[in-house]
Backbone as CSV, one residue per row, in Angstrom:
resi,resn,N_x,N_y,N_z,CA_x,CA_y,CA_z,C_x,C_y,C_z
1,UNK,-56.666,53.036,33.890,-55.822,51.702,33.625,-55.861,51.257,32.373
2,UNK,-57.251,51.652,31.953,-57.301,51.344,30.018,-56.600,52.106,29.470
3,UNK,-55.780,53.434,29.537,-55.104,53.865,28.996,-53.722,53.436,28.759
4,UNK,-53.338,52.591,29.917,-52.056,51.631,29.715,-52.132,50.814,29.022
5,UNK,-53.227,50.076,28.840,-53.202,48.707,28.214,-53.367,48.765,26.711
6,UNK,-54.105,50.100,26.419,-53.918,50.583,25.179,-52.749,51.003,24.276
7,UNK,-51.931,51.571,25.191,-50.653,51.782,24.976,-49.880,51.076,24.530
8,UNK,-50.053,49.467,25.812,-49.375,48.421,25.643,-49.606,47.763,24.295
9,UNK,-51.006,47.974,23.836,-51.771,47.224,22.752,-50.701,47.792,21.442
10,UNK,-50.649,49.141,21.693,-50.434,50.094,20.511,-48.774,49.352,19.872
11,UNK,-48.236,49.325,21.471,-46.618,48.935,21.061,-46.574,47.688,20.460
12,UNK,-47.843,46.944,20.930,-47.416,45.575,20.373,-47.821,45.654,18.573
13,UNK,-49.050,45.882,18.761,-49.265,46.020,17.129,-48.007,46.495,16.371
14,UNK,-47.459,47.873,16.852,-46.394,48.442,15.888,-45.028,47.568,15.966
15,UNK,-44.675,46.334,16.947,-43.763,45.974,17.180,-43.962,44.555,15.953
16,UNK,-44.920,44.372,16.238,-45.751,43.314,15.204,-45.326,43.290,13.946
17,UNK,-46.002,45.226,13.353,-45.915,45.350,11.884,-44.345,45.464,11.476
18,UNK,-43.401,46.061,12.338,-42.370,46.129,11.730,-41.461,44.967,11.877
19,UNK,-41.957,44.032,12.426,-41.509,42.337,12.516,-41.671,41.847,11.285
20,UNK,-43.088,41.892,11.191,-43.655,41.652,9.710,-42.407,42.366,8.615
21,UNK,-43.169,43.776,8.721,-42.159,44.293,7.225,-40.455,43.681,6.793
22,UNK,-39.865,43.458,8.139,-38.572,43.205,8.007,-38.299,41.518,7.573
23,UNK,-39.474,41.095,8.156,-39.330,39.545,7.459,-40.073,39.589,6.013
24,UNK,-40.568,40.106,5.668,-41.138,40.049,3.913,-40.282,41.066,2.929
25,UNK,-39.238,41.755,3.499,-38.205,42.561,3.148,-37.268,41.806,2.720
26,UNK,-37.100,41.431,3.814,-34.865,40.947,4.166,-34.839,40.341,2.857
27,UNK,-35.430,39.415,2.110,-34.591,38.266,1.062,-34.822,39.564,0.147
28,UNK,-35.281,40.471,-0.347,-35.156,41.492,-1.385,-34.229,42.251,-1.405
29,UNK,-34.088,42.620,0.092,-33.429,43.679,0.469,-31.728,43.298,-0.268
30,UNK,-31.727,42.336,0.151,-30.099,41.900,0.093,-30.042,40.955,-0.984
31,UNK,-30.231,40.900,-2.056,-30.712,40.345,-3.352,-29.297,40.222,-4.573
32,UNK,-29.109,41.143,-4.458,-27.536,41.201,-5.501,-26.690,42.557,-4.650
33,UNK,-25.616,42.487,-5.430,-24.349,43.822,-5.447,-24.885,44.116,-6.151
34,UNK,-24.338,45.771,-6.858,-24.427,46.978,-7.448,-24.140,46.201,-9.138
35,UNK,-24.687,46.620,-9.817,-23.950,46.391,-11.556,-22.684,46.446,-11.725
36,UNK,-21.499,45.687,-12.590,-21.006,45.842,-13.086,-20.545,46.848,-13.450
37,UNK,-19.647,47.657,-12.958,-19.141,48.705,-14.025,-18.057,48.519,-15.440
38,UNK,-17.953,47.164,-15.193,-17.058,46.697,-16.336,-18.141,45.778,-17.152
39,UNK,-18.130,45.421,-18.572,-19.014,44.560,-18.942,-17.952,42.664,-18.680
40,UNK,-16.750,43.149,-18.541,-16.096,41.598,-18.523,-16.218,41.342,-17.223
41,UNK,-17.290,42.456,-16.153,-17.212,41.505,-14.908,-18.511,41.607,-14.616
42,UNK,-19.224,41.254,-15.437,-20.986,41.307,-15.489,-20.933,39.117,-15.674
43,UNK,-20.797,38.965,-14.549,-20.612,37.534,-14.629,-22.011,36.885,-13.925
44,UNK,-22.361,35.883,-14.271,-22.864,34.927,-13.656,-23.421,34.676,-12.506
45,UNK,-24.335,34.344,-11.585,-24.186,34.145,-10.085,-23.440,32.859,-10.228
46,UNK,-23.629,32.065,-11.062,-22.812,30.643,-10.892,-21.216,30.762,-11.348
47,UNK,-20.932,31.780,-12.017,-19.742,32.321,-12.470,-19.074,32.852,-10.852
48,UNK,-19.744,33.756,-10.208,-19.140,34.233,-9.614,-18.846,32.936,-8.271
49,UNK,-19.613,32.003,-7.768,-19.830,31.097,-7.312,-18.545,30.249,-7.179
50,UNK,-18.154,30.075,-8.686,-16.870,29.103,-8.983,-15.396,30.209,-8.347
51,UNK,-15.870,31.583,-8.167,-14.456,32.173,-8.138,-14.632,32.517,-6.669
52,UNK,-15.434,32.711,-5.891,-15.202,33.380,-4.308,-15.623,31.855,-3.497
53,UNK,-15.456,31.978,-2.087,-16.300,30.779,-1.155,-17.000,31.617,-0.585
54,UNK,-17.657,31.101,-0.674,-19.484,30.875,0.214,-19.522,32.140,0.846
55,UNK,-18.407,32.489,1.821,-18.423,34.011,2.509,-18.264,35.029,1.985
56,UNK,-17.105,34.787,1.366,-17.138,35.956,0.107,-18.024,36.037,-1.017
57,UNK,-18.904,35.223,-1.117,-19.791,35.205,-2.341,-21.096,35.866,-1.114
58,UNK,-21.514,35.478,-0.311,-22.706,36.407,0.579,-22.311,37.850,0.890
59,UNK,-20.809,38.554,1.146,-20.572,39.918,1.221,-20.788,40.685,-0.383
60,UNK,-19.539,39.804,-1.383,-19.356,40.673,-2.726,-20.751,40.368,-2.889
61,UNK,-21.484,39.328,-3.102,-22.727,39.661,-4.337,-24.278,39.458,-3.460
62,UNK,-24.401,39.358,-2.539,-25.375,39.927,-1.966,-25.799,40.525,-0.761
63,UNK,-24.363,41.770,-0.643,-24.587,42.570,0.242,-24.402,42.355,1.734
64,UNK,-23.762,41.218,2.203,-23.756,40.490,3.392,-22.975,41.557,4.402
65,UNK,-22.989,40.895,5.542,-21.888,41.579,6.349,-21.242,40.403,6.856
66,UNK,-19.693,40.688,7.362,-19.112,39.273,8.455,-18.808,39.539,9.545
67,UNK,-19.026,39.097,10.394,-18.796,39.387,11.881,-17.679,40.452,12.220
68,UNK,-17.862,41.026,13.051,-16.623,41.869,13.430,-15.576,40.871,13.943
69,UNK,-14.211,41.463,13.910,-12.740,40.520,14.114,-12.537,39.578,13.500
70,UNK,-13.217,38.989,12.176,-13.036,37.922,11.585,-12.123,37.935,10.666
71,UNK,-11.674,39.010,9.995,-10.515,39.235,9.443,-9.086,39.612,10.112
72,UNK,-9.009,38.947,11.388,-7.633,39.428,11.288,-6.453,39.436,11.118
73,UNK,-6.193,39.182,9.943,-5.084,39.430,9.295,-5.312,40.662,8.611
74,UNK,-5.964,40.791,8.160,-6.145,42.051,7.591,-6.331,43.681,8.192
75,UNK,-6.664,42.688,9.630,-6.870,43.899,10.733,-5.432,44.074,11.282
76,UNK,-4.652,43.828,11.479,-3.710,43.255,12.195,-2.373,43.642,10.405
77,UNK,-2.760,43.935,9.651,-1.706,44.353,8.377,-1.234,45.512,8.603
78,UNK,0.057,45.685,8.475,0.702,46.987,9.182,1.723,47.160,8.247
79,UNK,2.606,46.608,6.824,2.983,46.684,5.788,2.059,48.083,4.825
80,UNK,3.731,48.420,3.918,2.862,49.046,2.351,2.018,48.356,1.774
81,UNK,1.459,48.327,1.422,0.798,47.964,0.089,-0.500,48.516,-0.610
82,UNK,-1.524,47.867,-1.186,-2.833,47.903,-1.494,-3.711,47.182,-1.383
83,UNK,-4.920,47.457,-0.780,-5.772,46.802,-0.088,-6.712,46.303,-1.445
84,UNK,-6.990,45.278,-1.880,-7.491,45.034,-3.605,-8.950,44.652,-3.450
85,UNK,-10.253,44.702,-4.184,-11.414,44.294,-4.537,-11.253,42.703,-4.259
86,UNK,-11.687,41.598,-3.800,-11.500,40.031,-3.704,-11.682,39.860,-4.777
87,UNK,-12.694,40.242,-4.967,-13.544,39.592,-6.400,-13.131,40.125,-8.079
88,UNK,-12.065,41.000,-8.610,-11.344,41.331,-9.368,-10.005,42.032,-9.450
89,UNK,-9.663,42.552,-7.915,-8.429,42.913,-7.992,-8.299,44.197,-8.117
90,UNK,-9.144,45.221,-8.377,-9.108,46.199,-8.546,-8.620,46.951,-7.210
91,UNK,-7.467,47.331,-7.286,-7.101,48.397,-6.013,-7.709,49.365,-5.739
92,UNK,-8.214,49.608,-4.493,-9.332,50.076,-3.243,-8.575,51.359,-2.708
93,UNK,-7.828,50.661,-1.940,-7.377,51.492,-0.580,-5.776,51.063,-0.360
94,UNK,-4.977,52.698,-0.424,-3.709,52.575,0.167,-3.294,52.139,1.313
95,UNK,-2.555,51.578,1.394,-2.350,51.088,3.282,-2.159,52.650,3.718
96,UNK,-1.434,53.277,3.309,-1.503,54.883,3.718,-2.425,55.388,4.822
97,UNK,-3.632,55.030,4.266,-5.037,55.091,4.302,-6.082,54.743,5.592
98,UNK,-4.889,53.431,6.010,-5.409,52.373,6.911,-5.447,52.699,8.122
99,UNK,-6.521,52.832,9.226,-6.164,52.954,10.886,-6.934,52.192,11.564
100,UNK,-6.755,51.630,12.531,-7.484,51.237,13.371,-8.966,52.238,14.070
101,UNK,-9.802,51.654,13.814,-11.212,52.291,14.052,-11.830,51.871,15.407
102,UNK,-11.640,50.224,15.464,-11.465,49.491,16.633,-12.768,49.026,16.504
103,UNK,-13.872,48.864,15.100,-14.657,48.792,15.131,-14.899,47.225,14.594
104,UNK,-13.497,46.227,14.494,-13.571,44.744,14.157,-13.556,44.697,11.962
105,UNK,-13.496,45.727,12.181,-13.684,45.790,10.067,-12.245,46.527,9.911
106,UNK,-11.448,46.326,8.836,-10.878,47.132,8.392,-10.977,48.507,7.818
107,UNK,-10.588,49.562,8.332,-11.081,50.960,8.411,-10.174,51.666,7.369
108,UNK,-10.549,52.817,6.465,-9.408,53.634,6.034,-10.200,54.872,6.129
109,UNK,-9.360,55.929,5.934,-9.914,57.183,5.657,-9.879,57.597,4.203
110,UNK,-9.956,57.145,3.352,-9.723,57.857,1.971,-9.455,56.348,0.965
111,UNK,-10.456,56.287,0.076,-10.274,55.270,-1.420,-9.232,55.616,-2.105
112,UNK,-8.926,54.985,-2.985,-8.388,55.401,-3.661,-9.180,55.960,-5.229
113,UNK,-8.116,56.795,-5.882,-9.530,58.113,-6.887,-10.220,57.044,-7.769
114,UNK,-11.368,56.968,-7.647,-11.931,56.285,-9.348,-12.704,54.864,-9.099
115,UNK,-11.974,54.323,-7.833,-12.334,53.231,-7.773,-13.251,52.242,-6.876
116,UNK,-14.141,53.553,-6.454,-15.410,52.644,-5.549,-16.485,53.544,-5.977
117,UNK,-17.609,53.266,-6.018,-18.669,53.886,-6.236,-19.968,53.964,-4.773
118,UNK,-21.060,54.199,-4.583,-21.652,54.557,-4.145,-23.040,54.548,-3.873
119,UNK,-24.120,53.949,-3.295,-25.470,54.159,-3.284,-25.647,54.757,-1.975
120,UNK,-27.565,54.529,-1.742,-27.979,54.623,-0.347,-28.315,53.502,-0.249
121,UNK,-28.412,53.200,1.308,-28.604,51.707,1.544,-29.784,52.030,2.530
122,UNK,-30.633,51.421,2.339,-31.954,51.228,3.605,-32.453,50.380,4.235
123,UNK,-31.217,49.656,4.105,-31.254,47.951,4.936,-32.159,48.331,6.398
124,UNK,-30.993,48.820,7.101,-31.713,49.087,8.474,-32.574,50.003,8.866
125,UNK,-33.113,50.570,7.673,-34.272,51.630,7.536,-33.528,53.143,7.806
126,UNK,-32.744,53.334,7.974,-31.975,54.427,8.200,-30.895,54.742,6.907
127,UNK,-30.837,55.590,6.258,-29.975,55.831,5.181,-28.744,55.836,5.262
128,UNK,-27.750,54.878,5.048,-26.366,54.574,4.943,-26.011,54.831,3.237
129,UNK,-24.688,55.272,3.800,-24.176,55.140,2.376,-23.412,53.790,2.585
130,UNK,-23.592,52.923,1.067,-22.676,51.620,0.672,-22.076,52.337,-0.136
131,UNK,-20.950,51.353,-0.107,-19.633,51.450,-1.310,-19.248,50.089,-2.048
132,UNK,-19.147,49.971,-3.053,-18.991,49.096,-3.410,-18.071,48.921,-4.825
133,UNK,-16.841,47.858,-5.163,-16.184,48.471,-6.096,-16.709,48.717,-7.501
134,UNK,-16.231,49.813,-8.313,-16.437,50.260,-9.515,-16.712,49.306,-10.227
135,UNK,-15.323,48.247,-10.704,-15.224,47.569,-11.695,-16.355,46.579,-11.686
136,UNK,-16.606,45.521,-10.707,-17.238,44.106,-10.922,-18.245,44.398,-9.696
137,UNK,-18.874,45.185,-9.290,-19.807,46.109,-7.944,-19.831,45.195,-6.926
138,UNK,-18.898,44.603,-6.604,-18.831,43.737,-5.367,-18.818,44.507,-3.818
139,UNK,-19.840,44.630,-3.235,-20.228,44.865,-1.893,-18.979,44.831,-1.013
140,UNK,-18.750,46.131,-0.876,-17.235,46.412,0.333,-17.856,46.571,1.543
141,UNK,-18.436,47.625,2.035,-19.045,48.136,3.043,-19.622,49.698,3.148
142,UNK,-19.613,49.819,4.457,-20.018,51.491,4.087,-19.290,52.768,5.056
143,UNK,-19.995,53.965,4.215,-18.996,54.833,4.967,-19.944,55.559,5.643
144,UNK,-18.739,56.009,7.003,-19.529,57.356,8.025,-18.837,58.587,7.866
145,UNK,-19.854,59.281,8.613,-18.340,60.505,8.795,-17.728,60.519,10.492
146,UNK,-17.398,59.723,10.818,-16.610,59.407,12.577,-15.171,59.226,12.159
147,UNK,-14.761,59.322,10.710,-13.131,58.878,10.996,-12.562,60.418,11.483
148,UNK,-11.178,59.711,10.582,-10.228,60.813,11.347,-9.897,61.950,10.367
149,UNK,-9.008,63.094,10.571,-9.241,63.868,9.429,-7.844,63.146,8.380
150,UNK,-7.504,63.565,7.319,-8.117,65.240,6.770,-9.686,64.860,6.309
151,UNK,-9.712,63.638,6.311,-11.167,63.537,5.164,-12.486,63.614,6.722
152,UNK,-12.417,62.883,7.424,-13.309,62.272,8.784,-14.518,61.267,8.130
153,UNK,-14.140,60.643,7.141,-14.690,59.416,6.668,-14.149,58.260,7.252
154,UNK,-14.664,57.135,7.727,-14.549,56.186,7.755,-15.058,54.968,6.801
155,UNK,-14.167,54.523,6.259,-14.592,53.534,5.197,-14.116,51.950,5.763
156,UNK,-15.536,51.675,6.190,-15.394,50.024,7.328,-15.376,49.448,6.127
157,UNK,-14.729,48.327,5.901,-14.647,47.401,5.113,-14.691,45.776,5.543
158,UNK,-15.408,45.092,4.554,-15.839,43.721,5.164,-14.283,42.905,4.883
159,UNK,-13.396,42.177,5.528,-12.493,42.054,5.525,-12.487,40.766,4.063
160,UNK,-13.427,40.379,4.038,-13.590,38.878,3.223,-13.662,39.835,1.670
161,UNK,-14.185,40.757,1.599,-14.247,41.539,0.502,-12.937,42.316,-0.026
162,UNK,-11.594,42.043,0.423,-10.484,42.238,0.109,-9.303,41.480,0.532
163,UNK,-7.815,41.685,-0.088,-6.845,40.885,-0.322,-5.760,41.996,0.062
164,UNK,-4.811,41.762,-0.014,-3.638,42.605,0.015,-2.652,42.124,-0.337
165,UNK,-2.019,43.300,-1.204,-0.907,43.295,-1.889,0.398,43.933,-1.811
166,UNK,1.309,43.607,-0.648,2.323,44.002,-0.294,2.785,45.133,-1.602
167,UNK,3.528,46.164,-1.020,4.326,47.146,-2.025,5.124,46.454,-2.637
168,UNK,6.307,45.680,-2.035,7.395,45.187,-2.455,7.167,43.916,-2.422
169,UNK,6.361,43.440,-3.068,6.235,41.788,-4.023,5.016,41.864,-5.433
170,UNK,5.407,41.382,-5.864,4.523,41.042,-7.156,3.990,39.772,-7.718
171,UNK,3.685,39.070,-5.702,2.948,38.292,-5.897,1.489,37.555,-5.941
172,UNK,0.736,37.279,-5.956,-1.127,37.287,-5.603,-1.223,37.689,-4.263
173,UNK,-2.096,38.344,-4.054,-3.073,39.061,-3.403,-3.141,38.054,-1.748
174,UNK,-2.200,38.499,-0.304,-2.500,38.058,0.961,-3.657,38.807,1.128
175,UNK,-4.798,37.297,1.699,-5.972,37.251,2.190,-5.917,37.559,3.686
């Protein structure tokens, strides 16, 4: 019986250490978005808070994640157009590359050229590829290797980080 108790004690110790590490590291892990790629978009926290809703700020500037299926309008968007960064309106995705992934977040198989940047994200301890807006640095989502052809990629985007601009409209973006 002693080996079982010892094994359980080690498991509890390991679980306690992991929980402590997550608690200690979590505030710094999601401390800020990537740096702006253009100086005009290197705004202060106060300026970003004035431009964005609290939920948009959490995702774009603090690398948060919205709950799945909360951006229904963008999930159901079928018109031709462009999905732009909610922070700076840089075009990120063509509607031609959007598809239904079943994840609850808008998904695309390819971004527009040169408008996103990537970095490794270790927030869940396993490396993931995070992508963000090249211009303002706003966090968009993560890219995975389980998407459709021709790229095999799934750019899984937070809906609150995007706005939609219909192809036949010169109006402001639709949320």
